[in-house]
N, C-alpha and C positions, 0 to 999 in steps of 0.2 A: 504494499499499500504506500509506504514511504517512497519507494522508487518511482511509483506511478505519479505521485504528487510532485516529485522533482522533475518529471519530464515535461515537455512542452504541452502535450495532450492534457496531463493532469492539471497543470497550472491554468491552462485555457478553460477547462471545465469548471474549476473552482472560481476563477474570475467571473465566468459567465453567470454561475449561480449567485455569487455575491452581488454582481451589478443588477441582475434581474430582481432579486429580493430587495435590494435597495430601492429600485424603481417602484416595486409594489408597496414598500412601506411609505414612500412619498405619496403614493396614491391613497393608501390606507388612512393617513392622518386626516386629510381634508374629508375623506369619505365618512369617517366616524363623526366628525363635526357636522357634516351635512345630514347624517342620519338623526342625530340629536335634534337638530332644527326641524326636520320633517316630523319627528315624533311629537315635538311640542306644538308644532303648527297643527298637527292632526288633532291633538287635544283641544286646541283653541277652536278649530272648526266645528268639532262635535259639540263643545260647550256653546258655541254661538247658535248652532241648530236647536239645541235644547232650550236656550234662553229665548229665542224667537218663537218657538212653539209655545212656550209659557206666555209671552207677551201677546200672542195672537189669540189666546184663549181668553174669553170674557170673564170666565168664572175662575175662582182660585182653585188650583189643583191640590189634591191631598199630599200629605207628607210621604206616603209610599211612592207615589208617582214621581215626586221630586227627588227622592232618594235613587229611584231607578234611572231617571235622567242623568243625575250626577255620576252614578256608577258606570252607566254606558259611556259617559264622556271621560271617565277615569280622573275626575277632579273632585275637590271638596266644595268649592264655591265658584260662582261666575259673577263677574261684575261687568256690566256693559255700559258704556258711556255713550249717550245719544243726546245731541243738542246741548252739549256742555253740562249736562246733568249726569252725575255718577249714580248708577242705580244697581243695587244688589239684586239680581234676578233670581239666582238659586244659591242656596247655602246649606251646609251641614256642618256638624262638629269637626274642628280641625284637631288632630291628635297631638300636634306639637306646635310650638311658635314657628313662624316663618323665618327661616335661616338666611334666605338670600332672595333677591329680586332680579329677574332677567328680562330686559326689554329687547325683544327681537327686532324692533323697528329700526334701531340705530346701531345694532352691533356689527362690527367689521369682521373680516375673515379671521384675523389673529385673535380677536376676542372670543369668537365662536370656538376656535380650536383650543384656546386656553381653558374655557369653561368646560368643554367636553372632556378633556383629559383630567381636569380637577375633579370632575364628578367620578371618573373611572378610578381615580386614586383614593376617593373617600368611600369607605365601606359602610359608613353610617346611613340609616334611612332618615333622610331629612325632608322637611317640608319647604317647598319654594314657591315663590310667586312669579308667574309669567305674564308678560304683557305683549299683546300683538295687535296687528291691524285687522279689524273685521273684514270679512270677504264681502264683496258685492256692495261695498260702501254702506253697510248696515249700522254704522256708528263711527264714533271717533276712535275708540280703542276697546279692546276686550281684555279682561284680566281674569286669571284662573289661579287656583293654588292646587298643588298636587304633590305626591311623594316622589322621592328620587329612586327608591329601590327598584320599582318595575322599569323605570327608564334605564337604569344602570344595567339590569339584567338583559334587557333587549339590546343594548349597546355591546355588551360582552358577547352575546350570541352572534350578533352581526359581524363583530370584529373577528371572531373565530372562524366564521364562514368565509370571510374575505381572506384571512391568512391561509386557510386551507386551500382555497382556490388559487391563492397567489403561489403557494408552495408547488401545487400541481402544475401551474403554468410555468413556473421557474424551472422545474425539473424537465418538463417537456421542451421548453425553449433551449435550455442548456444542452440537452441531449441532442436536439436537431443542430444546434450550432457546433457542437463537439463533433459530431458525425461529418458535418459539412467542412469544418476546418481540417479534420483528419483527412478527408478526401482531397481537399485542395491544397493543404500546406504540409501536414505531418508526413503523409505518404511520400510526396515528392522529395521532401527534405531527407527522409530516411534512404530513399533511392539514391539521392546524390552522395550521402555518406557512404552507402554501400559501394557505389562506383568509385569513390576516392579510396576506400580501403582495398578494394579489388585492384585498382591501378597501382597503389602503393606496393602491393605484393610483387607485381611484375610490370614495372613502369616501361620496360622495353617492348611489351606486348601491345601492338596497336589495337588488337581487338577489345582491350579493356577500356579504351577511351570512351567516355560516356556520349551517348546520343541523346540530344535534347528532346524531350517529350512532354514537358510540363505545359499545362494550359494557362496557368497563371503567368502574366507577362513578366513580373519581377523574377519568379523562379526560372522561367525560361531563359531570361537574360543571364542569371547566374549559371545555368547549365551550359549555356553557350560560351560564357567566359571561362568556365572550368574545362570545357572541351578544347578551347584554343590553348589554354595553359597547358594541359595535358599533351597536346599535339606538340606544342613547341618544346616541352621538356623531353618528350620521347625522342624528338629529332635531335635535341641537344645531347641527350645521353648516348644516342648512336654515334653522333659526331665525336663526342668525348672518347668513346671506346675506340673508334677508329684513329683518333689523334694519339690515345694512349699506345695503341699498338704500333702506330707509326713512330711515335716518340721513342719507344723501346728499340725499334729497328734503327732509327737515326742515331741513338746513343751507342749502340753496338758498332755501327758503321763509322761514327765519329771517333770512337775509341781506337778501332783499327787504323783509320785514316791518320789519326794524330801520330801513331807509331811510325807509319809509313813516311809521313811528311817530316817527322823528326830525323829519321835516317837520311831523307833527301836533303834536309837542311845541313846535315854534317858534310855530305858530299858537296853541296853548294858552296860551303865555306872553303873547301879545298880548291874548288874551281876558281874562287875569287882570287887565289894566289897564283893563278896561271900567268905565264909570261906572254901568252898570246894577247895581243892588244884587243882583238875582237871579243875574245872570251872574257877578258877583264872588264870591258865595258858592259857586257850583257850579265855578268855575274851579279852585281848589285841588285839589278831588276829581279833576277831570278831569286836571290836571297830575300828580297823584300816580298815578292809574291808568295813564296813559301812560308814566310813569317806571318803573313796575313792569313794564309790558309790554316796554319797551326793555331793562331789566335781564335779564328772562327770556330774550329773544332773544340777548343778549350771552353769558349763561351757557351757553345751548344751543350756540352757536357754539364757545365755549371748550372745553366738554366734549366736543364732537364731534371737534375737532381733536386733543385729547389732546397738546398741545404744552407742557405745563408744564415749565419748566426745572428741573433738580435744585436742591435747596435750597442757597443760598450761605450757609454757616454762619458766623456772626460772633457776638461777644459784645457784648451791649447791655444797658442797664437795662430792666427789664420795666415799671416803673410809668409812665414817660412814654408807652410804647406803649399801655397801658391807658387812660390819659388821652386820647390821640388817638383811640382807637377810640370811647370814650364821647362825646367832643365831636363826632365825625363823625356820630353817631347822634342828636345833639341832646338828649343826656341829661346830667344832673347830680344831685348829691345832693338838690336841691330840686325837680327836675322831676317830672312825673307821666307815666309812673312814675319813681320815683327810681332812681338807679344808684349804688351804693356800691363803692369800691375798697378792698380789704384786702390790701395787699402791701407789704413793706418797701421803703423807697426805695433801699437798696443792693443789692437782689436783681438779680443779673446772670444771664442765660441765654445758651446758645449755640444759635442757630437762624437761620433766614431771616426778617428782620424784616418784609419785605413779605408773605410767605406767611402768617406768623403773624398779621399784622394782618388779612388776609382771613378767616382762620379765625375769629378772635374777633369781627370785625364781623358775620359771618354768625350766630354764636351770639347775640350781643347783639340783633341785629335780630329774629331769631326770637322771643327772649324778649319783646321790647317788643311786637311784633305779637300775641303770644299774650295778653299782659295787656290790650292795648287791645281785643282781639276780645271780651272779657268785657262791655265797655260800662260797667264800674264804675271809679270813680276809685280812686286809690291804686295800690299795687303796688310791688314792689321787685326790681331785678336787682342781683346782687352778683357781683364778680369778686375772686377771691383767688388767691394763688399762694404757693409755697414750694419748699424743696429738701430732699431725703433722700438716702439712700445709692444709690438706683436712678437719680437724676437730679432733674428738676424736674417739678412737678405745677401744673396750672392748673385752677381750678374756675369754672364759669359757672353760677349758679343763679338761679331766678326764683320769684315766688309766684303764677305763672299757674295756669291750670286743669289743667295736666298734659296729657300726649299721650294720644291714643286708642290702644287696643291695636293696631289695624291699622297705625298709623304706627310703633309701637315694633318691630314684626316686621321691617319693611324700612326702618329709619330711615336707613341710610347707602347705600341702593341708588337709583341715579338712576331717575327716572320711575316709582317704585314707591310714591309717596305721600310727602308732606313732613311737616314737623313741625306745619304749620297747615293748615287747610282750604283746599283749592284749590291747594296747593303741589305742586311736582314732585319735590322731594327733591334737586334738583341742587346746591344750596348745601351741604348736609350731605355728599353724596357727594364733592363737590370737597374740602370741608374734611377729610374722612377721608383722602382721597388725599394731600393735602398733608402731614398729619401722618405718614402712613405713610412718605412720602419722607424724613422726619427720623429714621425708625427708631422712632417712637413709636406711640401709639394714642390714639383718642378713644372713650369710652364714655358711655353713658347710665346713670349710677349710681342715679338716683332719678326717678320720675315718678308723682305721685299728685295727690290733690285739693289738696295744699298747695303744689304747684309741681313744677318739674323741675330737675335738676342734671346737668351734663355734666362729665366729668373728662378733661383731656388730660394725657398722660404723655410727656415728652421725655427720652430717655436722656441720662445724664450723661457716658458714656464712648464714645469712638469704637470701632467694631469692630476688634479686633486682626487684623492681617493674618497669614495662615498662613506659617510659615517653611518655606523650601525643605529638603527632606530630603536 
């Protein structure tokens, strides 16, 4: 039972019963007040008929007939005011003093409701005076006295009948609404849940993708969205499996290729020492080509393993790191292309020096290769850095030819095109990954005919740990 009440069906049924009963109670309250007014008005009407019958008779009626008329009207006495004259028409002994007077001519809805429930709450049999308007303009007013016990009993019987009918209507309405909601909402929702569970057990099985069939527009939209999501994820999983298999194969090929290229590099070093002028001229190009091939295979293996250690954050001066990167690439302020460093000697950053060195070396190398690819002398690479409220920033700019549009679209995606012709994009993908590990980001802020500029952002504050509540 508890499980049913915690379900969508059970809660919907309980809420439906509660709201229908609330509506019936809101109907019952004025109904009981209306019943009391009708009861009292009926007594006034009967009392008026009895009084008019007496007034129409020329002779005085005996006491037995008067008692019978009062008993039939359910009152103790009748006062009829005609032509501003108050006249006691019928009367009999009153068993108790009059406890209250109720004028039905000027009572509002809230007064009638208050008086009705005050009568229900009072279990004592009291005598009350009721004043009303005679029917058919038979006088100015009519006044009767009567007991409250019969009225209270009639009101309780009426209320119980209304409550019983309300309960029956509530149960019937709630049952119909429950069955309708179950048919239109609960059953389709359960079907969606079953489809999600079934697909989750074998997401690569396209037969388990849900087929939209709900008649309710919102549920059908949800099923269609789920179908699109499942289809896309199924395709992505298949692609991931193929890429994983391909990556394993590429890793094996790269490993063997690296060994072969390493051997070739040793032989190329020997060829470089040849006395043959033609061989001596070709040897550096051969060595450079083999070196790039070795670097590519090593980068592919490193990227495939995804074994980069988390950054070991330490504070260090940035300018010596810049100078080490520039020197490692064979650049200087007087080289071709020239490399300029614009950073304060005392600027200290918090980062992993080794990983930041790899990032900057990649950017500087790409800039140098882009300038050299133009075949024109000259060109400048500039490294600058600074600190602001958000943390530290590093700029790497060049006066190269700029990046093609296709390269900009997938600049930091591996194997989707690098920053230079023939590149794989591994260097920038790894660089972006390393910077994200620091909590920062790397962006291409400018690339046009005048050159390109990359901006690295490193956060200045460590993320605050959430306090236990």
